C-alpha positions as CSV (number, residue, x, y, z in Angstrom):
1,M,-19.7,-10.9,23.7
2,Q,-23.3,-9.7,23.9
3,V,-23.7,-11.1,27.4
4,L,-20.4,-9.5,28.5
5,F,-21.5,-6.1,27.4
6,N,-25.2,-6.3,28.4
7,F,-24.5,-4.5,31.7
8,I,-21.6,-2.1,32.2
9,T,-21.1,0.6,34.8
10,L,-19.7,3.8,33.5
11,P,-18.7,7.1,35.3
12,F,-21.5,9.6,35.4
13,L,-23.9,7.1,33.6
14,G,-24.2,4.4,36.2
15,E,-25.3,1.0,34.9
16,V,-25.7,0.9,31.1
17,N,-27.9,-1.8,29.6
18,L,-26.7,-2.0,26.0
19,T,-25.7,-5.0,23.8
20,G,-22.2,-5.2,22.5
21,G,-22.8,-3.6,19.1
22,L,-24.9,-0.8,20.5
23,L,-22.4,-0.1,23.3
24,I,-19.6,0.3,20.7
25,L,-21.9,2.6,18.6
26,F,-22.7,4.6,21.8
27,F,-19.0,5.2,22.4
28,L,-18.5,6.0,18.8
29,C,-21.3,8.7,19.0
30,L,-19.8,10.1,22.2
31,F,-16.4,10.4,20.5
32,A,-18.0,12.0,17.4
33,V,-19.8,14.7,19.4
34,V,-16.5,15.5,21.2
35,C,-14.9,15.7,17.7
36,F,-17.7,18.0,16.5
37,E,-17.2,20.4,19.3
38,F,-13.4,20.2,19.0
39,V,-13.7,21.1,15.3
40,N,-16.2,23.8,16.2
41,G,-13.5,25.2,18.5
42,F,-10.8,25.7,15.9
43,H,-13.3,26.4,13.1
44,D,-15.6,29.0,14.7
45,T,-13.7,30.3,17.7
46,A,-10.9,31.4,15.5
47,N,-13.1,34.3,14.6
48,A,-12.9,35.7,18.1
49,V,-9.1,35.9,18.1
50,A,-8.6,37.2,14.5
51,T,-9.0,40.8,15.5
52,V,-6.7,40.8,18.5
53,I,-4.0,38.9,16.6
54,Y,-4.1,41.2,13.5
55,T,-4.2,44.4,15.5
56,K,-1.2,43.1,17.5
57,A,-3.3,43.5,20.8
58,L,-2.3,40.0,21.8
59,K,0.2,37.4,20.4
60,P,-1.3,34.2,19.1
61,M,0.2,32.1,21.9
62,V,-1.7,34.3,24.5
63,A,-4.9,35.1,22.5
64,V,-5.8,31.5,21.6
65,P,-5.6,30.0,25.1
66,W,-7.3,33.1,26.5
67,S,-10.2,32.7,24.0
68,G,-10.3,28.9,24.8
69,F,-10.8,29.6,28.5
70,W,-13.6,32.1,27.9
71,N,-15.3,29.7,25.5
72,F,-15.1,27.1,28.3
73,M,-16.7,29.6,30.7
74,G,-19.4,30.5,28.2
75,V,-20.6,26.9,27.8
76,F,-20.3,26.3,31.5
77,T,-22.4,29.3,32.6
78,G,-24.6,29.9,29.6
79,G,-27.6,27.7,30.5
80,V,-29.3,25.2,28.1
81,A,-31.9,27.2,26.2
82,V,-30.1,27.1,22.9
83,A,-29.3,23.4,23.4
84,M,-33.0,22.5,24.0
85,G,-33.9,24.6,20.9
86,I,-31.6,22.4,18.9
87,L,-33.1,19.2,20.3
88,K,-36.7,20.3,19.4
89,L,-35.8,20.1,15.7
90,V,-36.0,16.3,15.6
91,P,-39.0,14.1,16.5
92,L,-37.4,13.1,19.8
93,N,-40.5,11.7,21.6
94,E,-41.3,9.5,18.6
95,M,-37.7,8.3,18.4
96,M,-37.7,7.3,22.1
97,A,-40.7,4.9,21.5
98,L,-38.6,3.0,18.9
99,P,-35.7,0.5,19.3
100,V,-32.5,2.2,20.4
101,K,-30.7,1.4,17.1
102,V,-33.1,3.7,15.2
103,G,-32.1,6.7,17.4
104,A,-28.4,5.6,17.0
105,V,-28.8,5.8,13.2
106,L,-30.3,9.3,13.4
107,V,-27.6,10.6,15.8
108,L,-24.7,9.1,13.7
109,A,-26.1,10.7,10.5
110,V,-26.3,14.1,12.2
111,L,-22.8,13.9,13.6
112,L,-21.0,12.6,10.6
113,A,-22.7,15.1,8.2
114,S,-21.8,18.0,10.5
115,I,-18.1,16.9,10.9
116,I,-17.6,16.2,7.2
117,W,-18.8,19.7,6.1
118,N,-17.1,21.5,8.9
119,L,-13.7,19.9,8.2
120,G,-14.1,20.5,4.5
121,T,-14.7,24.2,4.8
122,W,-12.0,24.5,7.4
123,W,-9.5,22.8,5.1
124,L,-10.3,25.4,2.4
125,G,-10.0,28.2,5.0
126,I,-13.6,29.3,4.4
127,P,-15.4,30.8,7.5
128,C,-18.5,28.5,7.4
129,S,-21.2,28.3,10.0
130,S,-21.2,25.3,12.3
131,S,-24.8,26.4,13.3
132,H,-26.0,26.1,9.8
133,T,-24.3,22.8,9.4
134,L,-25.7,21.2,12.5
135,I,-29.2,22.5,11.9
136,G,-29.2,21.3,8.3
137,A,-27.9,17.9,9.4
138,M,-30.7,17.6,12.0
139,I,-33.3,18.5,9.5
140,G,-31.9,16.0,6.9
141,A,-31.7,13.1,9.4
142,G,-35.2,14.1,10.7
143,L,-36.6,13.9,7.1
144,G,-35.1,10.5,6.7
145,F,-36.7,9.4,10.0
146,T,-40.1,10.6,8.9
147,I,-40.0,8.3,5.8
148,F,-40.0,5.2,7.9
149,Y,-41.6,6.3,11.2
150,K,-44.2,8.6,12.7
151,G,-43.3,12.2,13.6
152,S,-42.0,15.0,11.6
153,V,-39.3,17.7,11.7
154,N,-40.4,20.7,13.8
155,W,-40.8,23.1,11.0
156,D,-41.9,25.9,13.2
157,K,-38.7,25.7,15.3
158,A,-36.7,25.2,12.1
159,G,-38.2,28.4,10.6
160,E,-37.6,30.4,13.8
161,I,-33.9,29.2,13.9
162,G,-33.5,29.8,10.2
163,L,-34.8,33.3,10.5
164,S,-32.3,34.1,13.3
165,L,-29.4,32.7,11.2
166,I,-30.4,34.8,8.2
167,I,-31.1,38.1,10.0
168,S,-28.1,38.0,12.4
169,P,-25.4,38.6,9.7
170,L,-27.5,41.5,8.3
171,I,-27.7,43.0,11.8
172,G,-23.9,42.5,12.2
173,F,-23.1,44.2,8.9
174,G,-25.5,47.2,9.5
175,L,-24.6,47.9,13.1
176,A,-20.9,47.6,12.5
177,M,-21.1,50.0,9.6
178,L,-23.1,52.5,11.7
179,L,-20.7,52.2,14.7
180,M,-17.7,52.6,12.4
181,L,-19.3,55.8,10.9
182,F,-19.9,57.1,14.4
183,L,-16.2,56.6,15.3
184,R,-15.0,58.3,12.1
185,H,-17.3,61.3,12.1
186,V,-18.0,61.9,15.8
187,V,-15.0,60.5,17.8
188,K,-12.4,61.2,15.1
189,S,-9.5,59.9,17.1
190,P,-6.7,59.2,14.6
191,I,-5.1,56.5,16.6
192,L,-8.3,54.4,16.4
193,F,-7.9,54.1,12.6
194,H,-4.2,53.1,12.7
195,A,-3.4,49.7,11.1
196,P,-0.3,48.1,12.7
197,T,2.6,47.6,10.3
198,G,5.4,45.8,12.1
199,E,5.8,43.2,14.8
200,N,6.4,45.8,17.5
201,D,3.7,48.2,16.3
202,R,1.2,47.5,19.1
203,P,-1.9,49.5,20.1
204,P,-1.9,52.0,23.0
205,L,-2.9,50.5,26.4
206,L,-6.5,51.7,26.4
207,I,-7.2,50.5,22.8
208,R,-5.4,47.3,23.6
209,L,-7.6,46.7,26.6
210,L,-10.7,47.5,24.5
211,L,-9.7,44.9,21.9
212,I,-8.9,42.3,24.5
213,T,-12.3,43.0,26.2
214,T,-14.2,42.6,22.9
215,C,-12.3,39.4,22.1
216,T,-13.2,38.0,25.6
217,L,-16.9,38.9,25.1
218,V,-17.1,37.2,21.7
219,S,-15.3,34.1,23.1
220,Y,-17.6,33.9,26.1
221,F,-20.8,34.5,24.1
222,H,-19.6,32.0,21.4
223,G,-19.3,29.4,24.1
224,S,-22.7,30.3,25.5
225,N,-24.4,30.0,22.1
226,D,-22.4,27.7,19.8
227,G,-21.1,25.6,22.7
228,Q,-24.7,24.8,23.7
229,K,-25.2,23.1,20.3
230,G,-22.7,20.5,21.4
231,V,-24.6,20.1,24.7
232,G,-27.8,19.6,22.7
233,L,-26.1,17.0,20.5
234,L,-24.7,15.1,23.5
235,M,-28.2,15.1,25.1
236,L,-29.6,13.8,21.9
237,I,-27.2,10.9,22.1
238,L,-27.9,10.1,25.7
239,I,-31.7,10.3,25.2
240,A,-31.5,8.1,22.0
241,F,-29.4,5.4,23.7
242,L,-30.5,5.7,27.3
243,P,-34.0,7.2,27.3
244,A,-35.0,5.8,30.7
245,K,-32.0,7.6,32.3
246,F,-32.0,10.9,30.4
247,A,-35.5,11.6,29.0
248,L,-36.3,13.2,32.4
249,D,-34.0,14.9,34.9
250,Q,-33.5,12.1,37.5
251,R,-32.8,14.7,40.2
252,V,-36.4,15.8,40.1
253,D,-38.5,13.0,41.7
254,D,-42.2,12.5,41.3
255,S,-43.1,14.3,44.6
256,K,-41.5,17.5,43.2
257,I,-43.3,17.1,39.9
258,L,-46.6,16.7,41.8
259,V,-46.0,19.9,43.7
260,S,-45.4,21.7,40.4
261,L,-48.6,20.1,38.9
262,N,-50.6,21.2,41.9
263,S,-49.2,24.7,41.6
264,I,-50.3,24.9,38.0
265,E,-53.6,23.2,38.7
266,S,-54.6,26.0,41.1
267,T,-55.1,28.2,38.1
268,L,-58.0,25.9,36.9
269,K,-60.1,27.7,39.6
270,A,-60.0,30.8,37.5
271,D,-63.2,32.2,36.1
272,P,-62.6,32.3,32.3
273,T,-64.8,33.8,29.7
274,T,-66.3,31.4,27.1
275,A,-63.3,31.9,24.9
276,G,-60.9,30.8,27.7
277,Q,-62.8,27.7,28.8
278,E,-61.3,25.4,26.1
279,T,-57.8,26.5,27.1
280,I,-58.5,25.7,30.8
281,S,-60.0,22.4,29.8
282,H,-56.9,21.3,27.8
283,L,-54.7,22.1,30.8
284,G,-56.9,20.2,33.2
285,T,-56.8,17.1,30.9
286,S,-53.0,17.2,30.5
287,I,-52.5,17.6,34.3
288,A,-54.9,14.6,35.0
289,A,-52.9,12.4,32.5
290,A,-49.6,13.2,34.1
291,K,-51.0,12.6,37.7
292,A,-52.5,9.3,36.6
293,T,-49.1,8.1,35.2
294,I,-47.4,9.0,38.5
295,A,-50.1,7.4,40.6
296,A,-49.7,4.2,38.6
297,G,-45.9,4.2,39.3
298,Q,-45.1,4.3,35.6
299,S,-43.4,7.7,35.3
300,R,-39.9,6.3,35.3
301,D,-40.7,2.9,33.8
302,P,-38.4,2.4,30.8
303,K,-41.3,1.4,28.6
304,N,-43.4,4.5,29.5
305,V,-40.9,7.2,30.3
306,F,-41.2,8.7,26.8
307,Q,-45.0,8.9,27.2
308,F,-44.6,10.6,30.6
309,R,-42.2,13.1,29.0
310,K,-44.8,13.9,26.4
311,Q,-47.4,14.4,29.2
312,V,-45.0,16.8,31.0
313,Q,-44.4,18.8,27.8
314,A,-48.2,18.9,27.2
315,V,-48.8,20.4,30.6
316,V,-46.1,23.0,30.0
317,K,-47.6,23.8,26.6
318,N,-51.1,24.1,27.8
319,A,-50.1,26.1,30.9
320,R,-48.3,28.6,28.7
321,A,-51.5,28.8,26.6
322,V,-53.5,29.7,29.8
323,E,-50.9,32.2,30.8
324,A,-51.2,33.9,27.4
325,D,-55.0,33.6,27.0
326,K,-56.5,37.1,27.5
327,G,-59.9,35.5,28.1
328,I,-58.7,34.1,31.4
329,T,-58.3,36.5,34.4
330,L,-55.7,35.3,36.9
331,T,-54.9,37.0,40.3
332,N,-51.3,38.0,40.8
333,D,-50.7,35.1,43.1
334,A,-52.2,32.6,40.7
335,R,-50.1,34.0,37.8
336,A,-47.0,33.8,39.9
337,A,-47.8,30.2,40.9
338,L,-48.5,29.3,37.2
339,S,-45.1,30.8,36.1
340,K,-43.3,29.0,38.9
341,G,-45.0,25.7,38.0
342,I,-44.1,26.1,34.3
343,R,-40.5,26.7,35.1
344,E,-40.2,23.7,37.3
345,M,-42.0,21.4,34.9
346,N,-40.0,22.6,32.0
347,S,-36.8,22.0,33.8
348,T,-37.8,18.3,34.2
349,T,-37.3,17.8,30.4
350,D,-35.1,20.7,29.4
351,Y,-31.9,20.1,31.3
352,A,-28.3,18.9,30.9
353,P,-26.2,17.2,33.6
354,I,-23.2,19.2,34.8
355,W,-20.7,16.6,33.4
356,V,-22.3,17.0,29.9
357,I,-21.7,20.8,30.0
358,A,-18.1,20.2,31.3
359,M,-17.3,17.7,28.6
360,I,-18.4,20.0,25.8
361,S,-16.7,23.0,27.5
362,I,-13.4,21.2,27.6
363,S,-13.7,20.0,24.0
364,L,-14.5,23.5,22.7
365,G,-11.7,25.1,24.8
366,I,-9.1,22.6,23.6
367,G,-10.3,22.9,20.0
368,T,-9.9,26.7,20.1
369,M,-6.1,26.2,20.7
370,I,-5.6,24.0,17.6
371,G,-6.0,24.6,14.0
372,W,-7.1,28.3,14.3
373,K,-4.7,29.8,11.8
374,K,-6.5,29.2,8.5
375,I,-9.7,31.0,9.6
376,V,-7.8,33.8,11.4
377,T,-5.9,34.5,8.1
378,T,-9.2,34.8,6.2
379,I,-10.9,37.0,8.7
380,G,-7.8,39.2,9.3
381,E,-6.4,39.6,5.8
382,K,-8.9,38.5,3.1
383,I,-12.3,40.1,3.8
384,G,-11.0,43.6,3.1
385,K,-8.2,44.9,0.9
386,E,-6.5,46.7,3.7
387,H,-5.0,45.5,7.0
388,L,-7.5,45.5,9.8
389,N,-7.2,48.6,12.0
390,Y,-8.1,49.0,15.6
391,A,-11.5,50.6,15.1
392,Q,-12.5,48.0,12.6
393,G,-11.5,45.1,14.9
394,A,-13.2,46.5,17.9
395,T,-16.4,47.5,16.0
396,A,-16.9,44.1,14.5
397,E,-16.3,42.3,17.9
398,I,-18.6,44.7,19.9
399,V,-21.4,44.1,17.4
400,A,-20.8,40.3,17.3
401,A,-20.7,40.0,21.1
402,G,-23.9,42.0,21.5
403,T,-25.8,40.1,18.7
404,I,-24.7,36.6,20.0
405,G,-25.4,37.6,23.6
406,M,-29.0,38.7,22.8
407,S,-29.6,35.5,20.7
408,T,-28.5,33.3,23.6
409,W,-30.8,35.3,25.9
410,F,-33.7,34.4,23.6
411,G,-32.5,30.8,23.2
412,L,-31.8,31.2,19.5
413,P,-28.7,29.7,17.8
414,V,-26.7,32.1,15.6
415,S,-23.6,31.8,13.6
416,T,-20.5,33.5,15.2
417,T,-18.7,33.1,11.9
418,H,-21.4,35.0,9.8
419,V,-22.0,37.7,12.4
420,L,-18.3,38.5,12.9
421,S,-17.5,38.2,9.2
422,S,-20.4,40.5,8.2
423,G,-19.3,42.9,11.0
424,I,-15.8,43.2,9.6
425,A,-17.3,43.7,6.1
426,G,-19.6,46.4,7.4
427,A,-16.6,48.1,9.1
428,M,-14.6,47.9,5.9
429,V,-17.4,49.4,3.9
430,A,-17.7,52.3,6.4
431,S,-14.0,53.0,6.0
432,N,-13.7,53.2,2.2
433,G,-16.9,52.0,0.5
434,T,-17.6,48.7,-1.2
435,K,-14.4,48.9,-3.2
436,N,-12.6,48.1,0.1
437,L,-14.0,44.6,0.1
438,N,-12.2,41.5,-1.3
439,K,-14.9,40.2,-3.6
440,N,-13.3,36.8,-4.1
441,T,-13.3,36.1,-0.4
442,L,-16.8,37.4,0.1
443,R,-18.0,35.3,-2.8
444,A,-16.5,32.2,-1.2
445,I,-18.1,33.0,2.2
446,A,-21.4,33.7,0.5
447,M,-21.3,30.4,-1.4
448,A,-20.5,28.5,1.8
449,W,-23.4,30.4,3.4
450,I,-25.8,29.4,0.6
451,L,-24.6,25.8,0.2
452,T,-24.2,24.8,3.9
453,L,-27.9,24.2,4.6
454,P,-28.8,22.2,1.5
455,V,-25.5,20.2,1.5
456,S,-25.8,19.3,5.2
457,I,-29.4,18.4,4.8
458,A,-28.6,16.2,1.8
459,L,-25.5,14.6,3.6
460,A,-27.4,13.7,6.7
461,F,-30.4,12.4,4.8
462,I,-28.2,10.2,2.6
463,L,-26.3,9.0,5.6
464,F,-29.5,8.2,7.5
465,M,-30.9,6.2,4.6
466,L,-27.6,4.4,4.2
467,F,-27.2,3.5,7.9
468,H,-30.9,2.5,8.0
469,L,-30.2,-0.4,5.7
470,F,-28.5,-2.1,8.6
471,V,-31.3,-1.5,11.1
């Protein structure tokens, strides 16, 4: 059996050298990441369609596929900055230096912990953050990893992501409340504050177009942000199981990397002050190490590829330090060459093949069309004590789309669930004060918000320790 499965050729992957057990585990992890993104679709994306359904702007049979399509487009065109931010949480380079089965254990713990918590909160109809869940799971599995091996969780990145997850709902609440107050006291159009009462009580054309537009934007930006987390997860699987193929972008050969290194190296001719000399020295050392590996023909050697990846990342890190060092004076041409070299070198490690993006896009889009009703009911009916009116729906979605879009631009993952839920709460408060909020629902959402991170950390940690017994 082991001989039979040692070499197998797969679409998009080429020849895969994995023993029978690892190959089965590899397929299991691929299936699990598709399941995670599928669950993310009907768990998180339901937020985007809640307002258009409850304001009667679109019927569910139209709204859900529409949102699914724009989620697909968001993942497909949104880049990979958020995905790479997710990957940087775990000690990836250290993991690549170890046997494949160690990486498999980490990946499986992350995936199962995320899916278990997501499904549990969905079953209870609680809008819970898939972002919180995934990040907690990666931290938990990373902690388990550090007990047995070198490396540590990237706490700086974890803190940066955690801050964005905490601040974004507060921004959603505050901006939605301000926008709603503006509509009430400045625009004062009565039709904006109408809450539909019957099946045929639909909004006027312009308001309907506004609501559909905001739904589209939230769906698209959800795909570009939350969908990227699935891309990051899938890349984690590929790098864990097949580091020689996916640690570096195979489309970028050594000759192109050398061009980028030479472009960055030209900045070493700058005349730094004493304070900037050390920064220049670090960059020169990292460039020399990367060039030596290429010269020795070891940059794509399966045994050394993880080391070359670290060298490339060191060049990018030190080049950025030179770019930011005020003690180093660069000409405009040198600064432009440095920036270009950094982008090209960074794209060697921070990338995702088009088939990975397509796979996650399709999973998220299909997931949006199934199982959406539980969360939609909570968002549309249970956050406030009154039926969602046109202004409240549009306000929450405008704020959510803007917040998520800006976060994607900066490469930070945020929770669509929390941003939109807090936006609806802010709009409700602006309408009729805090007494307009359903405290039981908000308490359940707040508890899920508080518990998600520690529970997902603990789940992933326990699963890693359990699976590690078999390594």
